[in-house]
C-alpha positions in Angstrom: -23.5 15.2 18.2 -22.6 15.9 14.5 -24.3 18.5 12.4 -26.6 16.0 10.6 -27.8 14.4 13.8 -28.4 17.9 15.3 -30.4 19.0 12.2 -32.5 15.7 12.3 -33.3 16.3 15.9 -34.2 19.9 15.3 -36.5 19.0 12.3 -38.3 16.4 14.4 -39.0 19.0 17.2 -40.2 21.6 14.6 -42.5 19.1 12.8 -43.9 17.7 16.0 -44.7 21.3 17.1 -46.4 22.1 13.8 -48.4 18.8 14.0 -49.6 19.8 17.5 -50.6 23.3 16.3 -52.6 21.9 13.4 -54.2 18.8 14.7 -54.7 19.6 18.4 -54.9 23.4 18.7 -56.4 23.9 15.2 -54.1 26.9 14.8 -51.5 26.2 12.0 -48.6 28.6 11.9 -47.1 27.5 8.5 -48.5 26.8 5.1 -48.9 23.2 3.8 -46.1 23.8 1.4 -43.7 24.9 4.1 -44.7 21.9 6.3 -44.2 19.5 3.4 -40.7 20.9 2.7 -39.6 20.4 6.3 -40.9 16.8 6.2 -39.1 16.1 2.9 -35.9 17.4 4.3 -36.2 15.1 7.3 -37.1 12.1 5.2 -34.0 12.7 3.0 -31.7 13.1 6.0 -33.0 9.9 7.6 -32.6 8.0 4.3 -29.0 9.3 3.9 -28.0 8.7 7.6 -29.9 5.6 8.7 -27.9 5.4 11.9 -30.1 8.2 13.2 -33.4 6.4 12.5 -36.1 6.6 15.2 -39.4 4.6 15.2 -41.1 7.7 16.8 -39.9 10.1 14.1 -42.8 12.1 12.6 -41.8 10.6 9.2 -43.1 7.2 10.5 -46.7 8.6 10.9 -47.4 7.6 7.3 -47.3 3.9 8.4 -46.1 0.9 6.6 -47.6 -1.5 4.1 -45.9 -4.5 5.7 -48.6 -6.7 7.3 -48.1 -8.1 10.8 -50.4 -9.7 13.4 -51.3 -8.3 16.8 -49.9 -9.7 20.0 -51.9 -9.8 23.2 -50.7 -7.6 26.0 -51.9 -7.7 29.6 -53.0 -4.3 31.0 -51.0 -3.2 34.0 -54.3 -1.9 35.5 -57.7 -3.4 34.3 -59.7 -1.2 31.8 -63.2 -1.1 33.3 -66.5 0.0 31.8 -68.8 2.7 33.3 -72.2 2.2 34.8 -74.9 4.0 32.7 -77.6 6.5 33.7 -80.4 7.9 31.6 -81.9 10.7 33.7 -80.9 13.3 36.3 -82.4 11.2 39.1 -80.0 8.4 38.4 -77.1 10.8 38.4 -78.3 12.1 41.8 -78.5 8.5 43.1 -74.9 8.0 42.0 -73.8 11.2 43.8 -75.7 10.1 47.0 -74.1 6.7 46.9 -70.6 8.2 46.5 -71.2 10.6 49.4 -72.4 7.6 51.6 -69.3 5.7 50.6 -67.1 8.6 51.7 -68.8 8.7 55.1 -70.6 12.0 54.3 -67.4 13.8 53.2 -68.0 16.6 50.7 -66.9 15.9 47.1 -66.5 17.8 43.9 -67.8 16.6 40.6 -66.3 16.9 37.1 -68.3 16.6 33.9 -66.9 15.7 30.6 -67.9 14.5 27.1 -68.3 10.8 26.4 -66.9 10.2 23.0 -68.1 7.4 20.8 -65.0 5.6 19.6 -62.8 2.7 20.6 -60.9 2.7 23.9 -57.2 2.8 24.0 -54.4 2.6 26.6 -51.0 4.2 25.8 -47.9 3.8 27.9 -45.0 6.4 28.0 -41.6 6.1 29.5 -39.1 8.9 29.8 -41.5 11.0 27.6 -41.5 8.5 24.7 -44.5 6.4 23.6 -43.7 2.7 24.1 -47.0 0.8 23.6 -50.6 1.3 22.6 -53.1 -1.5 23.6 -56.8 -1.8 22.8 -59.3 -2.4 25.7 -59.8 -6.0 24.7 -61.6 -7.9 27.5 -60.5 -5.3 30.0 -57.7 -7.6 31.3 -55.7 -7.8 28.1 -55.9 -6.3 24.6 -54.1 -6.1 21.2 -50.8 -4.2 20.8 -51.7 -1.7 18.0 -48.7 0.6 18.5 -47.8 0.6 14.8 -51.2 1.9 13.9 -51.6 4.3 16.8 -48.4 6.2 16.0 -49.9 7.2 12.7 -52.4 9.5 14.5 -51.0 13.0 14.0 -52.6 14.6 17.0 -50.9 12.2 19.3 -47.5 13.2 20.9 -44.9 10.5 20.2 -42.2 12.2 22.3 -42.8 14.8 25.0 -40.1 17.4 25.7 -39.8 20.7 27.3 -42.0 20.1 30.4 -40.7 19.8 34.0 -43.5 17.8 35.6 -43.5 14.8 33.4 -43.5 11.4 35.3 -40.9 8.9 34.4 -43.6 6.4 33.5 -47.3 7.0 33.0 -50.3 5.6 31.1 -53.0 7.6 29.3 -56.4 6.3 28.3 -58.8 7.7 25.8 -60.8 7.1 22.7 -59.7 6.5 19.2 -62.1 8.3 16.9 -62.8 8.8 13.2 -64.0 12.4 12.7 -67.3 12.8 10.9 -65.7 14.3 7.7 -63.2 11.5 7.5 -66.0 8.9 8.1 -68.1 10.4 5.3 -65.1 10.5 2.9 -64.3 6.8 3.7 -67.8 5.7 3.1 -68.0 7.6 -0.2 -64.8 5.8 -1.3 -66.3 2.4 -0.3 -69.5 3.1 -2.1 -67.6 4.0 -5.3 -65.7 0.8 -5.0 -68.9 -1.2 -4.2 -67.6 -2.2 -0.8 -69.9 -2.5 2.3 -70.4 0.8 4.1 -69.5 1.3 7.8 -72.6 1.8 9.9 -71.1 4.6 12.1 -67.8 6.3 13.0 -67.3 4.0 16.0 -67.3 0.8 13.9 -65.1 2.5 11.3 -62.5 3.6 14.0 -62.5 0.1 15.5 -62.1 -1.6 12.1 -59.4 0.9 11.1 -57.4 0.3 14.3 -57.2 -3.4 13.6 -56.0 -3.1 10.0 -52.8 -5.0 9.2 -51.6 -2.2 6.9 -50.6 0.9 8.9 -50.2 3.0 5.8 -54.0 2.6 5.2 -54.6 3.5 8.8 -52.6 6.7 8.4 -54.6 7.5 5.2 -58.0 7.2 6.9 -57.2 10.0 9.4 -57.9 8.7 12.9 -57.9 11.1 15.9 -57.6 10.5 19.6 -59.0 12.3 22.7 -57.8 11.5 26.2 -59.6 11.5 29.5 -57.6 9.5 32.1 -54.0 9.6 33.5 -52.6 6.7 35.5 -49.3 6.0 37.1 -47.5 5.5 40.4 -46.9 8.6 42.6 -48.4 11.1 40.2 -48.1 14.7 41.6 -51.9 15.5 41.3 -54.7 15.6 43.8 -57.6 15.9 41.4 -58.7 14.3 38.1 -59.1 17.8 36.7 -55.5 18.8 37.4 -54.3 15.6 35.8 -56.2 16.2 32.6 -54.9 19.8 32.5 -51.4 18.3 32.8 -52.2 16.1 29.8 -53.2 19.2 27.9 -49.9 20.9 28.8 -48.0 17.9 27.7 -49.5 18.0 24.2 -52.4 15.6 24.4 -55.8 16.4 22.9 -58.4 16.4 25.7 -62.2 16.8 25.7 -64.6 19.4 27.0 -64.5 19.4 30.8 -66.1 21.4 33.7 -66.0 21.4 37.5 -69.7 21.3 38.6 -70.3 22.7 42.1 -74.0 21.7 42.4 -76.7 19.4 41.0 -78.1 22.5 39.2 -74.8 22.9 37.5 -74.9 19.2 36.5 -78.4 19.8 35.0 -77.2 22.8 33.1 -74.2 20.8 31.8 -76.5 18.1 30.5 -78.9 20.6 28.9 -76.1 22.5 27.2 -74.3 19.5 25.7 -77.5 17.7 24.6 -77.7 20.3 21.9 -74.1 21.5 21.4 -72.6 17.9 21.0 -74.2 17.8 17.6 -71.8 20.6 16.5 -68.7 18.6 17.5 -66.5 17.2 14.7 -66.6 13.7 16.3 -69.4 11.4 17.5 -70.5 11.4 21.1 -73.0 9.3 23.0 -73.3 11.0 26.3 -71.5 12.6 29.3 -69.4 11.3 32.1 -69.5 12.5 35.7 -66.6 11.8 38.0 -65.6 12.4 41.6 -62.7 14.9 41.2 -60.5 14.0 44.2 -58.1 11.1 43.3 -58.0 10.2 47.0 -61.7 9.9 47.2 -61.7 7.8 44.0 -59.3 5.4 45.6 -61.5 5.1 48.7 -64.6 4.5 46.7 -63.0 1.7 44.7 -64.8 -0.3 42.1 -67.3 -3.2 41.6 -66.3 -6.2 39.5 -67.1 -4.2 36.3 -67.1 -0.5 36.9 -65.7 2.2 39.2 -67.9 3.7 42.0 -66.5 7.1 41.4 -67.8 7.7 37.9 -71.0 7.2 35.9 -71.9 7.7 32.3 -75.0 9.7 31.4 -76.6 8.6 28.1 -78.6 11.2 26.1 -82.3 10.4 25.4 -82.5 7.9 22.5 -83.7 8.8 19.1 -87.1 7.4 18.0 -88.2 6.5 14.5 -91.2 4.8 13.0 -90.8 2.0 10.4 -92.8 -0.9 9.0 -92.6 -4.4 10.2 -91.8 -6.8 7.4 -92.0 -10.1 9.3 -91.2 -11.7 12.7 -88.5 -14.4 12.8 -88.1 -16.8 15.8 -84.5 -17.6 16.7 -83.1 -20.3 18.9 -80.4 -19.4 21.4 -77.7 -21.7 22.9 -79.8 -22.4 26.0 -82.9 -23.2 23.9 -84.7 -20.0 24.6 -86.8 -18.8 21.6 -86.4 -15.1 20.8 -88.8 -13.3 18.4 -87.1 -10.7 16.2 -88.8 -7.9 14.3 -87.4 -7.6 10.8 -88.0 -4.0 9.7 -87.8 -1.7 6.7 -84.3 -0.1 7.2 -84.3 3.1 9.2 -81.4 5.4 10.3 -81.2 5.7 14.1 -78.4 7.3 16.1 -76.0 7.0 13.1 -76.8 3.4 12.4 -79.0 1.6 9.8 -81.5 -0.5 11.9 -83.1 -3.5 10.2 -83.8 -5.8 13.1 -84.8 -5.5 16.8 -85.5 -8.1 19.4 -89.1 -8.5 20.7 -87.7 -10.5 23.6 -90.6 -12.9 24.4 -94.3 -13.8 23.8 -95.5 -11.5 26.5 -93.9 -8.4 24.9 -95.6 -9.2 21.6 -98.9 -9.5 23.3 -98.4 -6.3 25.4 -97.5 -4.3 22.3 -100.4 -5.9 20.4 -98.2 -6.2 17.2 -100.0 -7.1 13.9 -98.6 -8.1 10.5 -97.3 -5.0 8.6 -97.6 -2.7 11.6 -95.7 0.6 11.8 -93.4 0.2 14.8 -91.7 2.9 16.9 -88.0 2.0 17.3 -85.5 3.4 19.9 -81.9 2.4 20.7 -81.4 1.5 24.3 -78.4 3.5 25.5 -78.0 4.4 21.8 -76.7 0.9 21.2 -79.4 -1.8 21.1 -82.5 -1.3 19.0 -85.8 -2.0 20.7 -89.5 -1.7 19.8 -91.3 0.7 22.1 -94.7 1.0 20.5 -97.1 0.7 17.6 -98.7 3.4 15.5 -102.2 1.9 15.4 -103.5 4.7 13.2 -101.5 3.3 10.4 -102.5 -0.3 10.9 -103.8 -2.0 7.7 -107.4 -3.2 7.8 -107.8 -6.9 8.4 -104.1 -7.5 9.5 -103.8 -10.3 12.0 -101.9 -10.3 15.4 -98.5 -11.9 15.5 -98.7 -15.4 17.1 -95.8 -16.9 19.0 -94.6 -20.3 17.6 -95.6 -23.5 19.4 -92.8 -25.7 18.1 -89.0 -25.1 17.7 -88.5 -23.4 14.3 -85.3 -25.4 13.8 -86.0 -29.0 15.0 -89.7 -29.0 15.4 -89.7 -30.0 19.1 -92.8 -28.7 21.0 -91.8 -25.7 23.1 -92.1 -25.6 26.9 -92.7 -22.5 29.0 -90.1 -21.9 31.8 -92.0 -21.9 35.1 -92.3 -18.4 36.5 -90.7 -16.8 33.4 -91.8 -15.4 30.1 -89.4 -17.6 28.1 -90.4 -20.5 25.8 -87.7 -23.2 25.4 -86.8 -26.0 23.1 -85.8 -28.9 25.3 -84.0 -30.8 22.5 -80.6 -29.5 23.6 -78.5 -32.3 22.1 -80.4 -32.5 18.8 -81.2 -28.9 18.0 -78.6 -27.4 15.6 -78.7 -23.7 16.7 -78.3 -24.8 20.4 -75.4 -27.1 19.6 -73.7 -24.4 17.4 -74.5 -21.7 20.0 -72.7 -23.6 22.8 -69.7 -24.2 20.6 -69.6 -20.5 19.5 -69.8 -19.5 23.2 -67.0 -21.9 24.1 -64.6 -20.6 21.5 -65.4 -16.9 22.1 -62.9 -14.4 23.2 -64.1 -14.1 26.8 -64.2 -17.9 27.1 -61.6 -20.2 25.5 -60.6 -17.6 22.9 -59.9 -20.1 20.1 -58.5 -18.1 17.2 -59.9 -18.9 13.7 -63.3 -20.3 14.7 -66.2 -18.0 14.2 -69.9 -18.5 13.5 -69.5 -19.8 9.9 -66.7 -22.2 10.8 -68.7 -23.6 13.7 -71.6 -24.3 11.4 -69.3 -26.0 8.9 -67.7 -28.2 11.6 -71.0 -29.2 13.0 -72.7 -30.0 9.6 -69.6 -32.1 8.6 -70.1 -34.2 11.7 -66.7 -33.4 13.1 -67.9 -31.2 16.1 -71.1 -32.1 17.9 -70.1 -30.8 21.3 -67.2 -28.6 22.6 -65.0 -31.6 23.5 -64.9 -32.7 19.9 -62.8 -29.6 19.1 -59.9 -31.3 20.8 -60.1 -34.3 18.4 -59.6 -32.1 15.3 -56.5 -32.7 13.2 -54.9 -31.1 10.2 -56.0 -34.0 8.0 -59.7 -33.7 9.2 -59.8 -30.0 8.6 -58.2 -29.8 5.2 -60.5 -32.5 3.9 -63.4 -30.0 4.3 -64.4 -27.4 1.7 -63.1 -23.9 2.3 -60.3 -25.1 4.6 -56.7 -24.7 3.5 -53.6 -25.7 5.4 -53.0 -22.2 6.7 -56.5 -21.8 8.1 -56.4 -25.3 9.6 -53.0 -24.5 11.3 -54.5 -21.3 12.7 -57.4 -23.2 14.3 -55.1 -25.9 15.7 -52.8 -23.3 17.2 -55.8 -21.6 18.8 -57.0 -25.0 20.2 -53.5 -25.6 21.6 -53.4 -22.2 23.2 -56.8 -22.7 24.9 -55.2 -25.4 27.1 -53.6 -22.6 29.1 -56.9 -20.6 29.6 -57.5 -20.2 33.4 -60.0 -22.4 35.3 -62.4 -19.5 35.8 -62.9 -19.0 32.1 -63.3 -22.8 31.6 -66.3 -22.7 33.9 -67.8 -19.8 32.0 -67.1 -21.5 28.6 -69.2 -24.6 29.7 -72.5 -22.7 29.1 -73.9 -23.5 32.5 -77.2 -21.5 32.5 -77.0 -18.2 34.4 -73.2 -18.6 35.0 -71.6 -15.5 33.4 -68.0 -14.4 33.2 -68.0 -12.8 36.7 -69.9 -15.7 38.3 -67.3 -18.1 36.8 -64.5 -16.1 38.6 -66.5 -16.3 41.9 -67.0 -20.1 41.6 -63.3 -20.7 40.7 -62.1 -18.7 43.7 -64.4 -20.6 46.1 -64.2 -24.1 44.7 -60.6 -24.1 43.4 -61.2 -27.1 41.2 -63.9 -28.6 38.9 -64.3 -31.8 41.1 -65.4 -29.7 44.1 -67.7 -27.6 41.9 -69.4 -30.7 40.5 -69.9 -32.3 44.0 -71.2 -29.2 45.9 -74.9 -29.4 46.8 -77.2 -26.5 46.0 -77.3 -25.3 49.6 -73.5 -24.8 49.8 -73.4 -23.2 46.3 -76.1 -20.8 47.3 -74.1 -19.7 50.3 -71.3 -18.5 48.1 -71.4 -14.7 47.7 -73.1 -13.6 44.4 -74.5 -17.1 43.7 -77.9 -17.5 45.3 -80.5 -20.4 45.0 -81.3 -19.9 41.3 -77.7 -20.1 40.0 -76.9 -22.8 42.5 -79.7 -25.1 41.3 -78.8 -24.4 37.7 -75.2 -25.6 38.4 -76.4 -28.8 40.2 -78.8 -29.6 37.3 -76.1 -29.0 34.8 -73.6 -31.5 36.4 -76.4 -34.0 37.2 -76.7 -34.6 33.4 -74.4 -37.4 32.5 -73.5 -36.0 29.0 -72.2 -32.8 30.6 -70.0 -34.7 33.0 -68.6 -36.8 30.1 -67.8 -33.6 28.2 -66.0 -32.2 31.3 -63.9 -35.5 31.6 -63.0 -35.3 27.9 -61.9 -31.7 28.3 -59.8 -32.7 31.3 -58.2 -35.4 29.3 -57.5 -32.9 26.5 -55.4 -30.8 29.0 -57.7 -27.9 29.9 -57.2 -26.1 33.3 -59.6 -27.7 35.7 -58.3 -26.1 38.9 -56.6 -22.9 40.1 -52.9 -22.7 39.6 -50.5 -22.4 42.5 -49.9 -18.8 41.5 -53.7 -18.1 41.6 -54.0 -19.7 45.1 -50.9 -18.0 46.5 -51.8 -16.1 49.7 -55.2 -17.8 50.2 -55.8 -18.7 53.8 -58.7 -19.7 56.1 -58.1 -17.0 58.7 -61.5 -15.4 58.0 -63.3 -18.6 57.1 -67.0 -18.3 58.0 -66.7 -14.6 59.0 -69.1 -12.0 57.6 -67.4 -8.6 57.3 -68.9 -5.1 56.8 -66.6 -2.4 55.4 -67.5 1.2 56.3 -65.8 4.6 56.1 -62.8 6.1 54.3 -59.4 4.4 54.3 -55.8 5.6 54.0 -53.7 2.5 53.3 -55.8 0.5 50.8 -59.0 1.1 48.8 -62.3 -0.6 49.7 -61.9 -3.0 46.8 -58.4 -4.1 48.0 -59.8 -4.7 51.4 -62.7 -6.7 49.9 -60.2 -8.8 48.0 -58.2 -9.4 51.2 -61.3 -10.6 53.0 -62.2 -13.1 50.2 -58.6 -14.2 49.8 -58.6 -15.2 53.5 -61.9 -17.0 53.3 -64.2 -14.3 54.6 -67.4 -13.0 53.1 -68.2 -9.3 52.3 -71.7 -8.2 53.4 -73.3 -4.8 52.9 -75.5 -4.4 56.0 -75.0 -4.9 59.7 -76.9 -7.6 61.4 -76.6 -10.1 64.3 -74.7 -12.4 61.9 -72.0 -9.8 61.2 -68.6 -11.0 62.6 -66.9 -7.6 62.7 -66.7 -4.2 61.0 -63.6 -2.9 59.2 -64.0 0.8 59.9 -62.1 3.7 58.4 -62.6 7.4 59.2 -66.0 9.0 58.8 -67.9 5.8 59.5 -71.6 6.7 59.5 -73.1 7.4 63.0 -76.1 5.2 62.3 -73.9 2.2 61.5 -71.7 2.9 64.5 -74.7 3.0 66.8 -76.2 -0.2 65.4 -72.9 -2.0 65.8 -72.6 -1.0 69.4 -76.2 -2.1 70.2 -75.5 -5.5 68.7 -72.1 -5.8 70.3 -70.2 -6.2 67.0 -66.5 -5.8 67.1 -65.1 -2.8 65.2 -61.5 -3.0 63.8 -59.4 -0.2 62.3 -57.1 -0.7 59.3 -54.0 -1.6 61.4 -55.9 -4.1 63.5 -57.4 -5.8 60.5 -54.0 -6.0 58.6 -52.5 -7.5 61.8 -55.3 -10.0 62.0 -54.6 -11.4 58.4 -50.9 -10.7 58.6 
């Protein structure tokens, strides 16, 4: 190593240490002038000796003005969301469920802040940052590494520690501190640009900028709360976060809570103190501390069973109702929306709030021009919770629900047994047609790049796209003939359409807009039917027998495919090359060894988590059930199986298998 390379390496270590002292510890040890002099020396040396350039050098934190798109990266481990709670009783229920899931085994709780930013996953190898990926849909996200390395509190290279794993992943929240958020909005107001509603939106928008130099200028921050990797040397979540802190990561406020009283005190303290923090928060998170217990508790399809978010009580404001609009959804349901005088609520300007249905309007007894109380459910979705009748204007009339579709004029019908009023003109009502197309092209469905709400309306009004199958008849010539479409935007749309032919069968089911069939239900149907032809032929009774389906969803599926136009659309999509069955890779390992068997899982396991065992049962044709009955085929039992379950199983003569016996059974 020559003298210049040695000095470059030394300067990088010194500057990284000063960055950590300033941005993480908030304890600078040199003046700004001294720091700038060190940085200039490093920049000069890297310019004069380009052979020693390093993409993780602290000089690269200023970003680049070269634009480039984001590539999609699959998460090595899915990024799940947390279940929410809003009071101490719900937290206690979570703790009780966790203890039951652990067979009564004692567990320790950790409490930490829930920061209100945008989720990020960052991978390190040999101490160096290699990739940063947004949450995306939880399965895959955008590679935003070039933007993330501009965050000065984030370690780009970790040295001088002896317990660093060879490979690991950290997860946390990208944030825009309040002072940077206010500065950014002041600049935008001066330049007559739209203001960001809150720091979360500003952070998410900044992270997706194509110009990393602008990202660097805005001053994002990052706080981390999760460490993942194979064979990590920690037994508890708390110890793993303390390790992150030692390694140079900024971590949030965190406490071990030995009792429910300590949990209550933690909530009471942070409900007030959070308002003094330099970044936005929207609640707390409570986690089971033991990593072994976390593994045994596993997860549902959407969230882990070992953690829960606690949302602080929502703010409430009173504002005047300007008018009620009636909006048509993609399934024809008419939703009344209160249009309000703007009001600031939980950091966001609120102008609209759903009134849900006719019954809610009647229950609240809303009149023209009323003063309405507005809250944000979970501090996210605005909702009307009451009326200040003392301020009601004399002679104001009650709001009446419409009797005809506000878009096409069709008389509305009330759904039997429900509060919803529906427009039945599904093939002639513009908002329904456009809504189904928007749903189809959406990110969680076919993910067709370049087609959003405005483009869908243009395509529909032009007559080019009247149903989702028409998308696959679009050509460059047809698109550029329309106003506002240039060759570049047309090519982007056509590339997105071409890529959608590779979207898995489960998402195709979801994209079809079958009433009551969401993203998770689409996966269940794909796993059990394997192809669209089987799905279209199954009677309601057989569909209802599939786990998580039930009679209501089953009948909706049968009714959907009984309509000839829907079947024609499916055939046109098949002809266009969409995936109408599971691939060989997706079906690999599936067997009928447990076909027709109903299995109860109970206790704590050593070799696999509960979720892994559930997946094995379904992969081999079995059905997971939660309670023991005469119909139960057998129980997969770990240690600490509840005595009540054990006694019931013995009374009913139900077979009990341990882990080894079960694994041998499915081989």
